[in-house]
C-alpha positions in Angstrom: 21.2 4.0 12.8 18.6 3.7 10.4 18.1 -0.6 10.7 14.9 -0.9 8.5 13.6 1.3 5.2 10.2 1.4 4.7 9.2 2.0 1.0 6.1 3.0 -0.3 5.9 1.7 -4.5 4.0 4.3 -6.9 4.7 7.3 -6.6 7.9 6.9 -4.7 10.2 3.6 -5.4 8.6 3.2 -9.2 9.0 6.1 -11.6 5.9 7.2 -13.3 6.2 4.0 -15.9 5.8 1.8 -12.9 9.5 0.8 -13.8 12.5 -0.1 -11.3 15.1 2.3 -12.4 19.0 0.7 -12.4 20.0 3.5 -9.6 17.3 2.8 -7.6 18.1 -1.1 -7.7 22.0 -0.7 -6.9 21.2 2.0 -4.1 18.8 -0.5 -2.4 21.7 -3.6 -2.7 24.0 -1.0 -1.3 22.0 -0.2 1.4 21.0 -4.0 1.7 25.0 -4.5 2.2 25.3 -2.1 4.7 23.0 -4.4 6.7 19.6 -3.0 6.3 16.5 -4.3 6.0 14.3 -2.8 3.3 10.5 -3.1 3.5 8.2 -2.7 0.7 5.1 -1.0 2.0 2.4 -0.6 -0.6 -1.3 -0.1 -0.9 -0.9 -2.3 -3.9 -2.1 -5.8 -3.6 0.5 -9.5 -3.4 0.0 -10.0 -7.4 1.4 -6.4 -7.8 4.5 -6.5 -5.8 5.8 -9.8 -7.0 7.7 -8.7 -10.5 9.5 -5.9 -8.7 10.6 -8.9 -5.7 11.9 -11.0 -8.1 13.9 -7.4 -10.1 15.1 -7.2 -7.1 16.3 -10.5 -6.7 14.4 -10.7 -2.8 12.9 -13.8 -3.4 15.6 -15.7 -2.6 16.1 -14.3 1.1 13.9 -14.5 4.0 12.6 -10.6 3.7 9.5 -9.0 4.4 6.3 -6.9 2.0 3.5 -5.3 3.4 0.7 -4.7 1.1 -2.8 -3.9 1.0 -2.0 -0.8 2.8 -0.6 -2.5 5.7 -3.3 -5.4 6.4 -1.0 -8.2 5.1 2.5 -9.0 5.5 4.1 -11.5 3.9 7.7 -13.6 3.5 9.4 -12.9 -0.1 10.8 -16.5 0.3 7.9 -18.1 0.0 5.0 -15.4 -0.2 3.5 -16.9 3.0 1.0 -14.6 4.9 2.9 -13.7 8.1 0.3 -11.7 9.5 -2.8 -10.0 8.3 -6.0 -7.4 9.5 -9.4 -8.3 7.6 -12.6 -7.2 6.7 -15.4 -9.0 8.7 -18.7 -11.1 6.8 -20.6 -8.6 8.3 -18.6 -5.7 6.9 -18.3 -6.5 3.4 -22.2 -6.9 3.6 -22.2 -3.5 5.2 -20.4 -2.0 2.3 -22.3 -3.6 -0.2 -25.4 -1.3 1.3 -23.2 2.0 0.2 -23.5 1.0 -3.5 -27.6 1.4 -3.6 -27.9 4.2 -5.5 -24.6 5.5 -6.3 -22.5 4.7 -9.3 -19.4 3.6 -7.4 -18.1 -0.2 -7.6 -16.8 -2.0 -4.4 -13.4 -3.8 -5.6 -12.2 -6.8 -2.6 -8.8 -8.2 -2.5 -7.8 -11.5 -0.7 -4.8 -12.8 -1.2 -4.6 -13.6 -4.8 -7.6 -12.1 -6.7 -8.9 -8.2 -7.4 -12.9 -8.9 -7.1 -15.6 -6.7 -8.1 -18.9 -7.1 -6.3 -21.4 -8.4 -8.4 -21.3 -6.5 -11.7 -18.4 -6.3 -14.3 -16.1 -4.2 -13.8 -15.9 -0.5 -15.4 -12.7 1.3 -16.9 -11.1 2.6 -13.8 -11.6 -0.7 -12.0 -9.7 -2.4 -15.3 -7.4 0.0 -15.6 -6.1 -0.1 -11.5 -5.9 -3.9 -11.6 -3.8 -3.8 -15.1 -1.6 -1.8 -12.9 -1.2 -4.4 -10.5 -0.7 -6.9 -13.1 -4.1 -9.0 -12.9 -7.7 -8.5 -14.0 -10.9 -8.0 -11.9 -13.2 -10.8 -11.3 -16.8 -10.8 -10.9 -18.3 -12.2 -7.1 -21.1 -12.4 -5.5 -22.2 -11.2 -2.2 -22.9 -14.5 -0.9 -19.0 -15.4 -1.9 -17.7 -13.0 -0.5 -19.2 -13.0 2.6 -19.0 -16.1 3.1 -15.6 -16.3 5.2 -14.2 -18.7 3.0 -11.5 -16.3 2.5 -10.0 -13.8 4.5 -10.4 -10.4 2.7 -8.1 -7.8 3.6 -9.6 -4.5 1.8 -12.2 -3.1 -0.5 -12.2 -0.2 -2.4 -14.9 2.3 -3.9 -13.9 3.1 -7.1 -15.7 5.3 -10.1 -14.7 8.4 -12.0 -13.1 11.3 -10.0 -16.5 13.2 -9.8 -18.8 10.1 -8.6 -15.3 9.5 -6.0 -15.6 12.9 -4.9 -19.4 12.9 -4.3 -19.4 9.5 -2.4 -16.9 10.3 -0.3 -18.5 13.9 0.4 -22.0 12.1 1.4 -20.6 8.7 2.9 -17.0 8.9 4.6 -18.0 10.8 7.6 -20.3 7.3 8.3 -17.7 5.0 6.9 -14.8 6.6 8.9 -17.0 5.8 12.3 -16.4 1.7 11.6 -13.0 1.6 9.1 -10.5 3.1 8.6 -10.6 5.0 5.6 -8.1 6.6 3.1 -8.5 8.8 -0.3 -5.4 7.5 -2.3 -5.9 8.0 -5.6 -8.7 10.5 -7.4 -11.0 7.6 -8.0 -10.2 5.6 -5.0 -11.4 5.6 -1.6 -10.1 2.9 0.2 -11.6 1.1 3.3 -9.7 -0.9 5.6 -10.2 -2.6 9.0 -11.0 -0.2 11.6 -7.2 0.9 12.9 -5.3 -0.7 10.0 -2.5 1.1 7.7 1.0 0.8 6.8 1.9 2.3 10.0 -0.1 -0.7 11.6 1.4 -3.3 9.7 5.1 -2.0 9.8 4.8 -1.8 14.0 4.3 -5.1 14.1 6.8 -6.1 11.8 9.4 -4.0 13.3 8.2 -5.8 16.7 9.0 -9.2 15.2 12.1 -7.9 13.7 13.1 -6.4 17.4 13.8 -2.7 15.7 12.9 0.4 17.3 11.0 3.3 15.5 13.6 5.2 15.5 16.0 3.0 13.8 13.6 3.0 10.6 13.6 5.5 7.7 9.9 5.6 6.1 9.4 7.1 2.3 6.2 8.1 0.9 4.3 10.4 -1.1 0.3 10.1 -0.8 -2.3 10.2 1.7 -1.7 6.7 2.7 1.7 7.0 3.5 0.4 9.6 6.3 1.0 7.3 9.3 3.8 5.3 8.2 6.0 8.4 7.9 4.6 9.5 11.5 5.5 6.1 13.0 9.2 6.0 11.4 11.8 8.2 13.1 13.0 9.4 10.2 10.5 10.5 7.7 11.1 11.4 4.1 8.9 12.8 1.8 9.0 12.5 -1.8 9.8 15.6 -4.5 6.3 14.5 -6.3 4.5 14.2 -2.7 1.4 16.1 -1.7 1.7 18.8 0.6 -0.1 16.9 3.4 2.8 14.7 3.6 5.7 17.6 2.7 4.7 18.7 5.9 5.0 16.1 8.8 8.3 14.5 6.9 11.5 15.2 8.5 13.2 15.4 4.7 12.3 16.0 1.2 14.1 14.2 -1.9 13.5 14.1 -5.4 11.0 13.2 -7.2 10.2 9.5 -8.4 11.2 10.5 -12.0 14.6 11.6 -10.5 15.5 8.6 -8.4 14.7 9.6 -4.9 14.6 7.2 -3.5 18.4 6.2 -4.3 19.4 9.7 -3.3 17.7 9.5 0.0 19.4 6.1 0.8 22.8 7.4 -0.4 22.3 10.7 1.7 21.4 8.8 5.0 22.9 5.2 4.5 26.0 5.4 2.3 27.4 8.4 3.2 27.2 8.5 6.6 
């Protein structure tokens, strides 16, 4: 019996217009009424999730969200930080060293900000920040590595061609110290070692006393792979990449055709 559904957002719960459709909302509420926990588990920072939590009405309840690709878990009732992984000050200094001679920029995330290290944000960072309803803020290396606030994750960001070159040149070295994931063409994400959506979901499931066999997870991209492998029932979106589809137990329709709702109806509401 499914007790918890872990949902990726972009490319999964949201359509390509970054909208929650009425059918998706209805299915989620019916699942909640059936006693199932719904946990949004996303690479977005907290600020990029709040509007959808409010649209679902979850900000009135004691629910949970996992953001920053598993690095931080919050209560939806008061947005309090319940659990987190963070980059150490020396990690940030080390990551900054990879910018030398590169056209990439380094973005950093605390609970409230989308930072760009030492520079004015490029077009790719501005576009990414716009997707999560915020604007990039320049931060100095001294401030970023001060330890005054937890920095949950980082991203190297640039054009697809520049990101391809950067990943080919540096990812093998970076992945010795951090968890890395190419979640989008223009992003190489850098997480604390061992951090992933799966690690955040595992800790939350233990808090809620829910076994992995009773979890259904849905996703479409590389940063969903560990989460899908952790869950007892893994559902890939119709628009998912081939790596995601290869490990999934089932494939639903695309994010533009209410695939989440259809999977909830199949595995929860019609059982």
